[in-house]
C-alpha positions as CSV (number, residue, x, y, z in Angstrom):
1,M,-31.3,24.5,-42.4
2,N,-29.1,26.4,-40.1
3,A,-29.0,23.5,-37.6
4,P,-25.7,21.6,-37.3
5,W,-25.4,18.9,-39.9
6,K,-25.3,15.1,-39.2
7,P,-21.8,13.5,-38.8
8,G,-20.5,12.2,-42.1
9,M,-22.5,14.5,-44.3
10,G,-20.0,17.3,-44.7
11,G,-17.6,15.4,-46.9
12,Q,-20.3,14.7,-49.5
13,R,-21.4,18.3,-50.0
14,D,-20.5,20.9,-52.6
15,P,-19.4,24.1,-51.0
16,F,-21.9,26.3,-52.9
17,H,-25.0,26.2,-55.1
18,A,-27.0,29.2,-56.3
19,F,-30.4,29.6,-58.0
20,V,-31.1,33.0,-59.5
21,C,-33.8,34.6,-61.6
22,D,-32.1,37.4,-63.6
23,D,-29.0,37.7,-65.8
24,H,-27.3,40.4,-63.7
25,S,-27.4,38.3,-60.5
26,F,-26.3,35.2,-62.5
27,D,-23.2,36.9,-63.9
28,M,-22.3,38.5,-60.6
29,L,-22.6,35.2,-58.6
30,R,-20.5,33.3,-61.2
31,A,-17.8,35.9,-60.9
32,V,-17.7,36.0,-57.1
33,A,-17.9,32.2,-56.9
34,A,-14.8,31.9,-59.1
35,E,-13.0,34.4,-56.9
36,L,-13.7,32.2,-53.9
37,G,-12.6,29.0,-55.7
38,W,-16.0,27.6,-56.2
39,A,-17.3,26.1,-59.5
40,P,-19.1,28.8,-61.5
41,E,-21.3,26.1,-63.1
42,K,-23.0,25.6,-59.7
43,V,-24.8,28.9,-60.3
44,N,-28.1,28.0,-62.0
45,K,-30.9,29.9,-63.6
46,G,-34.3,29.5,-61.9
47,G,-35.4,30.7,-58.5
48,M,-37.0,29.0,-55.5
49,R,-39.0,26.4,-57.5
50,N,-35.9,25.2,-59.3
51,A,-34.0,25.0,-56.0
52,V,-36.6,22.8,-54.4
53,Q,-36.8,20.5,-57.4
54,S,-33.0,20.2,-57.6
55,L,-32.3,19.7,-53.9
56,S,-35.0,17.0,-53.6
57,I,-32.8,14.7,-55.7
58,T,-29.3,15.9,-54.9
59,A,-27.3,16.5,-51.7
60,S,-27.5,20.0,-50.2
61,P,-24.5,22.2,-50.5
62,Q,-22.7,23.8,-47.5
63,I,-24.0,27.3,-48.6
64,L,-27.1,27.8,-50.7
65,F,-28.0,31.1,-52.4
66,V,-31.6,31.3,-53.6
67,D,-33.5,34.1,-55.4
68,M,-37.0,34.6,-54.2
69,S,-38.0,37.3,-56.7
70,E,-40.6,35.1,-58.3
71,S,-42.0,33.7,-55.1
72,G,-45.6,34.5,-54.4
73,D,-45.5,33.2,-50.8
74,P,-41.9,33.5,-49.5
75,L,-42.5,32.0,-46.0
76,N,-44.3,28.9,-47.4
77,D,-41.6,28.5,-50.1
78,I,-38.9,28.6,-47.4
79,N,-40.7,25.8,-45.5
80,S,-40.8,23.8,-48.7
81,L,-37.0,24.4,-49.1
82,A,-36.4,23.3,-45.5
83,E,-38.0,20.0,-46.2
84,V,-35.5,19.1,-48.9
85,C,-32.4,20.8,-47.3
86,E,-30.2,18.7,-45.2
87,P,-29.5,20.0,-41.7
88,G,-26.5,22.3,-41.6
89,T,-27.0,24.1,-44.9
90,V,-26.6,27.8,-44.6
91,V,-29.1,29.7,-46.7
92,I,-28.8,33.2,-48.2
93,A,-32.0,34.5,-49.8
94,A,-32.4,37.5,-52.2
95,G,-35.5,39.3,-53.2
96,Q,-37.1,42.6,-54.2
97,V,-39.5,43.1,-51.3
98,N,-38.1,45.7,-48.8
99,D,-40.1,44.7,-45.7
100,V,-38.6,44.5,-42.2
101,R,-41.3,42.1,-41.1
102,L,-40.5,39.7,-44.0
103,Y,-36.8,39.9,-43.2
104,R,-37.5,39.0,-39.5
105,D,-39.8,36.2,-40.5
106,L,-37.3,34.7,-42.9
107,V,-34.5,34.9,-40.4
108,A,-36.8,33.2,-37.8
109,S,-37.5,30.5,-40.4
110,G,-33.8,29.6,-40.6
111,I,-32.4,31.9,-43.3
112,Q,-28.9,33.2,-42.6
113,D,-29.3,36.5,-44.5
114,Y,-31.6,38.3,-46.9
115,L,-30.2,40.6,-49.7
116,L,-32.3,43.2,-51.3
117,K,-32.0,43.3,-55.1
118,P,-30.2,44.8,-56.8
119,F,-27.2,44.0,-54.6
120,G,-23.5,44.8,-55.2
121,A,-20.5,42.5,-55.5
122,D,-19.1,43.7,-52.1
123,Q,-22.4,43.1,-50.4
124,L,-22.5,39.6,-51.9
125,R,-18.9,38.8,-50.8
126,D,-19.7,39.9,-47.2
127,A,-22.8,37.7,-47.1
128,L,-20.9,34.7,-48.4
129,A,-18.0,35.3,-46.0
130,Q,-20.4,35.4,-43.1
131,A,-22.1,32.2,-44.3
132,Q,-18.7,30.4,-44.5
133,A,-18.0,31.5,-40.9
134,V,-21.4,30.2,-39.7
135,F,-20.9,26.8,-41.5
136,M,-17.4,26.4,-40.1
137,A,-18.2,27.6,-36.6
138,P,-18.2,25.0,-33.8
139,R,-21.5,24.1,-32.1
140,D,-22.4,26.3,-29.2
141,A,-20.7,25.4,-26.0
142,A,-22.6,23.4,-23.5
143,P,-24.5,25.4,-20.8
144,E,-22.7,25.9,-17.5
145,R,-25.3,23.7,-15.7
146,P,-25.2,20.1,-17.1
147,H,-28.3,19.0,-18.8
148,S,-30.6,16.8,-16.7
149,T,-32.9,14.2,-18.2
150,I,-35.7,12.9,-16.0
151,S,-38.1,10.1,-16.9
152,V,-41.4,9.5,-15.2
153,I,-42.8,5.9,-15.4
154,G,-46.1,4.7,-14.1
155,T,-46.2,1.2,-12.7
156,R,-49.9,0.9,-13.7
157,G,-52.3,2.8,-16.0
158,G,-54.1,5.5,-14.0
159,V,-51.6,6.0,-11.2
160,G,-51.1,9.6,-12.2
161,A,-47.6,9.5,-13.8
162,S,-48.6,12.1,-16.4
163,S,-49.8,14.4,-13.6
164,I,-46.5,14.0,-11.8
165,A,-44.6,14.7,-15.1
166,T,-46.5,17.9,-15.9
167,S,-46.2,19.1,-12.3
168,L,-42.5,18.4,-12.2
169,S,-42.0,20.2,-15.5
170,W,-43.9,23.2,-14.2
171,L,-42.0,23.4,-11.0
172,L,-38.6,23.1,-12.8
173,S,-39.5,25.9,-15.2
174,E,-41.5,28.2,-13.0
175,K,-39.9,27.8,-9.5
176,K,-36.3,27.1,-10.5
177,K,-36.4,29.0,-13.8
178,R,-34.8,26.2,-15.8
179,P,-35.6,26.0,-19.5
180,T,-37.5,22.7,-19.6
181,A,-38.8,20.4,-22.3
182,L,-41.6,18.0,-21.6
183,L,-41.9,15.0,-24.0
184,D,-45.1,13.0,-23.9
185,L,-44.4,9.6,-25.5
186,D,-48.0,8.4,-25.3
187,V,-48.5,9.3,-29.0
188,H,-52.2,8.3,-29.2
189,F,-53.6,9.1,-25.7
190,G,-51.1,11.5,-24.1
191,T,-52.6,14.1,-21.8
192,N,-49.7,16.4,-21.0
193,A,-50.8,19.2,-23.4
194,L,-54.5,18.7,-22.4
195,A,-53.6,19.1,-18.7
196,M,-52.1,22.6,-19.5
197,D,-55.0,23.6,-21.8
198,L,-52.8,23.5,-24.9
199,E,-53.3,22.0,-28.4
200,P,-50.6,19.4,-28.9
201,G,-50.0,20.1,-32.6
202,R,-48.4,17.7,-35.1
203,G,-44.8,18.1,-33.9
204,L,-44.3,14.6,-32.4
205,T,-46.1,12.7,-35.3
206,D,-44.0,14.7,-37.8
207,A,-40.8,13.8,-36.0
208,I,-41.8,10.1,-36.0
209,E,-42.7,10.2,-39.7
210,N,-39.7,12.2,-40.8
211,P,-36.8,11.7,-38.3
212,S,-34.3,13.2,-40.8
213,R,-36.0,16.6,-40.3
214,I,-35.2,16.8,-36.6
215,D,-32.8,19.6,-35.9
216,G,-32.7,22.8,-33.8
217,L,-35.1,24.6,-36.1
218,F,-37.6,21.8,-36.1
219,I,-37.6,21.7,-32.3
220,E,-38.2,25.5,-32.3
221,R,-41.2,25.2,-34.6
222,A,-42.7,21.9,-33.4
223,M,-42.8,22.4,-29.7
224,V,-45.8,24.1,-28.0
225,R,-44.9,26.8,-25.6
226,A,-46.6,26.6,-22.2
227,S,-44.5,29.5,-20.9
228,D,-41.2,31.3,-21.6
229,T,-39.3,28.4,-19.8
230,L,-41.5,25.4,-20.6
231,A,-42.2,23.8,-24.0
232,I,-44.1,20.6,-24.7
233,L,-43.9,18.1,-27.5
234,S,-46.8,15.7,-27.7
235,A,-49.4,14.3,-30.1
236,E,-53.0,13.1,-30.5
237,A,-52.4,10.6,-33.3
238,P,-55.5,9.0,-34.8
239,I,-56.4,5.7,-33.1
240,S,-56.5,4.1,-36.6
241,Q,-53.0,5.2,-37.3
242,P,-50.2,3.0,-35.8
243,M,-46.9,4.8,-35.3
244,M,-44.3,2.6,-36.8
245,T,-40.9,3.6,-35.5
246,D,-37.6,2.0,-34.3
247,G,-37.4,4.8,-31.7
248,G,-34.6,6.6,-33.5
249,A,-36.8,9.7,-33.7
250,F,-37.3,9.8,-29.9
251,Y,-33.6,9.4,-29.3
252,Q,-32.8,12.2,-31.8
253,L,-35.4,14.5,-30.1
254,L,-33.7,14.0,-26.8
255,E,-30.3,14.8,-28.3
256,E,-31.7,18.1,-29.6
257,F,-33.3,18.8,-26.2
258,R,-29.9,18.6,-24.6
259,L,-28.7,21.5,-26.8
260,A,-31.8,23.7,-26.4
261,F,-32.9,23.1,-22.7
262,E,-31.5,22.7,-19.3
263,C,-33.9,19.9,-18.3
264,S,-35.9,17.3,-20.2
265,V,-38.8,15.5,-18.6
266,I,-40.0,12.3,-20.4
267,D,-43.5,11.0,-19.7
268,L,-42.6,7.4,-20.6
269,P,-45.3,4.8,-20.9
270,R,-44.1,1.6,-19.3
271,N,-44.4,-0.4,-22.5
272,M,-41.7,1.8,-23.9
273,L,-39.2,0.0,-21.7
274,I,-39.9,-3.1,-23.7
275,Q,-40.1,-1.5,-27.2
276,H,-37.4,1.2,-26.9
277,P,-35.1,0.5,-23.9
278,H,-32.4,2.7,-25.4
279,L,-34.4,5.7,-24.4
280,M,-33.2,5.2,-20.8
281,T,-29.5,5.2,-21.8
282,D,-28.8,8.8,-20.7
283,V,-31.6,9.4,-18.2
284,N,-30.2,10.9,-15.0
285,V,-33.2,10.5,-12.7
286,T,-36.2,8.2,-12.9
287,L,-39.4,8.6,-11.0
288,V,-41.3,5.3,-10.6
289,V,-44.9,6.4,-9.8
290,T,-47.2,3.9,-8.2
291,E,-50.2,3.5,-5.9
292,L,-50.1,1.6,-2.6
293,T,-51.8,-1.5,-4.0
294,L,-50.9,-5.2,-4.5
295,A,-50.5,-4.8,-8.2
296,G,-48.5,-1.6,-7.7
297,A,-46.1,-3.4,-5.4
298,R,-45.6,-6.2,-7.9
299,D,-45.0,-3.9,-10.8
300,T,-42.8,-1.6,-8.8
301,I,-40.6,-4.6,-8.1
302,R,-40.5,-5.5,-11.8
303,I,-39.6,-2.0,-13.0
304,L,-37.0,-1.5,-10.3
305,S,-35.4,-4.8,-11.4
306,W,-35.5,-3.7,-15.1
307,L,-33.9,-0.3,-14.3
308,K,-31.1,-1.9,-12.2
309,S,-30.2,-4.2,-15.1
310,N,-30.8,-1.9,-18.1
311,A,-30.3,1.7,-16.8
312,P,-27.8,1.3,-13.9
313,Q,-26.7,5.0,-14.3
314,T,-30.1,6.4,-13.4
315,R,-31.0,7.5,-9.8
316,V,-34.4,6.1,-8.9
317,L,-37.1,7.7,-6.8
318,V,-40.3,5.9,-5.9
319,V,-43.3,8.2,-5.7
320,A,-46.6,6.9,-4.2
321,N,-49.3,9.0,-5.8
322,R,-53.0,9.5,-4.9
323,V,-52.6,8.0,-1.5
324,H,-56.0,8.2,0.3
325,P,-56.1,9.6,3.8
326,G,-57.8,6.5,5.1
327,A,-56.4,3.0,5.0
328,P,-54.9,2.3,1.6
329,E,-54.9,-1.2,0.1
330,I,-51.4,-1.7,1.4
331,S,-49.9,0.4,4.2
332,R,-46.7,2.4,3.4
333,K,-44.7,0.2,5.8
334,D,-45.9,-3.1,4.2
335,F,-45.4,-1.6,0.7
336,E,-41.8,-0.7,1.5
337,Q,-41.1,-4.1,3.0
338,S,-42.5,-5.7,-0.2
339,I,-40.3,-3.6,-2.5
340,E,-37.4,-3.7,0.0
341,R,-36.7,0.1,-0.2
342,K,-38.2,3.3,1.0
343,V,-40.9,5.2,-0.8
344,D,-39.3,8.6,-1.3
345,V,-42.4,10.8,-1.7
346,I,-46.0,10.4,-0.8
347,V,-48.5,12.5,-2.7
348,P,-51.9,12.5,-1.0
349,F,-55.2,12.2,-2.9
350,D,-57.3,15.3,-3.0
351,L,-60.3,15.2,-5.3
352,R,-61.1,18.9,-4.9
353,I,-57.6,20.0,-6.0
354,A,-57.5,17.5,-8.8
355,S,-60.8,18.7,-10.1
356,Q,-59.8,22.3,-9.8
357,A,-56.6,21.7,-11.8
358,A,-58.5,20.0,-14.6
359,K,-61.1,22.8,-14.8
360,L,-58.5,25.5,-14.9
361,G,-56.1,23.8,-17.2
362,K,-53.3,23.9,-14.7
363,T,-50.8,21.4,-13.4
364,L,-51.5,19.7,-10.1
365,A,-48.6,21.5,-8.5
366,E,-49.8,24.9,-9.6
367,A,-53.4,24.3,-8.5
368,A,-52.3,22.8,-5.2
369,K,-50.4,25.8,-3.8
370,G,-50.7,26.0,0.0
371,S,-52.1,22.5,0.4
372,K,-50.6,19.1,1.5
373,V,-50.5,18.1,-2.2
374,G,-48.6,21.2,-3.0
375,A,-46.1,20.5,-0.2
376,A,-45.7,17.0,-1.5
377,C,-44.9,18.4,-5.0
378,T,-42.3,20.7,-3.6
379,E,-40.8,17.8,-1.7
380,L,-40.7,15.9,-5.0
381,L,-38.9,18.7,-6.7
382,D,-36.3,18.8,-3.9
383,H,-35.7,15.1,-4.2
384,V,-35.3,15.3,-7.9
385,L,-32.8,18.2,-7.7
386,G,-31.0,16.5,-5.0
387,A,-30.7,13.3,-7.1
388,V,-29.6,15.4,-10.1
389,E,-26.9,17.1,-8.0
390,A,-25.7,13.8,-6.6
391,E,-25.6,12.3,-10.1
392,D,-23.6,15.3,-11.4
393,A,-21.1,15.0,-8.5
394,N,-20.6,11.3,-9.2
395,A,-20.8,11.5,-13.0
396,A,-18.0,9.0,-13.4
397,P,-19.1,5.6,-12.1
398,K,-16.9,4.1,-9.4
399,A,-15.4,0.9,-10.7
400,G,-14.8,-0.4,-7.2
401,S,-18.2,0.3,-5.8
402,K,-19.8,-2.6,-4.0
403,K,-23.2,-4.1,-4.5
404,G,-24.2,-3.1,-1.0
405,D,-23.4,0.6,-1.5
406,S,-27.0,1.5,-2.5
407,L,-30.5,0.4,-1.6
408,L,-31.1,-1.0,-5.0
409,G,-27.8,-2.9,-4.8
410,K,-29.1,-4.8,-1.8
411,I,-32.1,-6.2,-3.6
412,D,-32.1,-9.5,-5.3
413,F,-35.0,-8.9,-7.6
414,K,-34.9,-12.3,-9.4
415,S,-35.7,-14.1,-6.2
416,M,-38.7,-11.7,-5.7
417,M,-40.3,-12.2,-9.1
418,P,-42.6,-15.1,-8.2
419,S,-43.6,-13.0,-5.2
420,R,-47.4,-12.5,-5.2
421,R,-47.6,-15.0,-2.3
422,K,-44.7,-13.3,-0.6
423,V,-46.4,-9.9,-0.8
424,K,-49.6,-11.4,0.6
425,A,-47.8,-13.2,3.3
426,T,-46.1,-9.9,4.3
427,L,-49.5,-8.2,4.5
428,D,-51.0,-11.0,6.6
429,N,-48.3,-10.7,9.2
């Protein structure tokens, strides 16, 4: 309710509505509303129930005054009000319960102020003046450090992309102390919350089903806190329940993340590139996670090609995960020749550490401290932060840059697409 409203909604709103339970408050609100140039007839009899019913069929005002004197469950009723209030509405509540805990809970739920009845005219004027100031105030200034959005894409199922996403999120939040949001877009089978021994909640499914509810307050309620600096939004939707969405909810979530966090990490299933390519529009860094296999080489080539064409602004890092200490299916050298670029980070396979992380409900990076896997995770963090800093330094794309200025610019992916034979030939040599 206190979240900034959507563009274009402000002009359709009345400046003020009120719903009160007693005659004294009714008369006082009409008089003060007239003083402020508002229509006195916008003050209505009836408390919270009348407010919810009315706002479910009419546009929300800029400022809403609601009397909670007849409410048996104030917090639940405020949640019901939030469902029908458009984002940006500033709400002042009044009631007869003099309880500091209730006041704090109401403010945490999105109420701007709570007036204890009976209140005076001056107290009411001050509350309405503060509400006007809140509504007219500009949005908070952007943080000093530019927001960074990082996507993690696995070339194949089972390459450990989710493990990399959770580890990177943990490192950003714990080691670098950057407020970080982790978005798991595998709505039915996501494992990010499970990997941290957390219940995913219904936040992501609620966002998909009701995208109009997504605002700052929704983000605060829906996300599951893993620590003071890390929050997760994920789901375990029923397998029998398809999630029908055009992707608008996902894009809106990322917009809110930019306002609330310094970093966003998206665990992005590869099929999302087909269904919702717009999710990559503002991604700063992309990790392409693969295994050193023939299928991994083929799909790395395909995803790199897609990123070059559809997300040219993103800086790409190739991460080879779960690399066995013995001879892999394809050597690193042959793999790099096949994809025609370097593998940036090699994360070795360690069954003991992976099992320990699963048992303890910790990320791979946290469980792997002091090991080769832990060193690889730290190297990954350094590469990501380096790519972020380079992206920030070159935020404005250079119009005159040449195709050969980057590794990706040197690759003609179209000629490589029918390349299964080519990959095999490279290996045979």
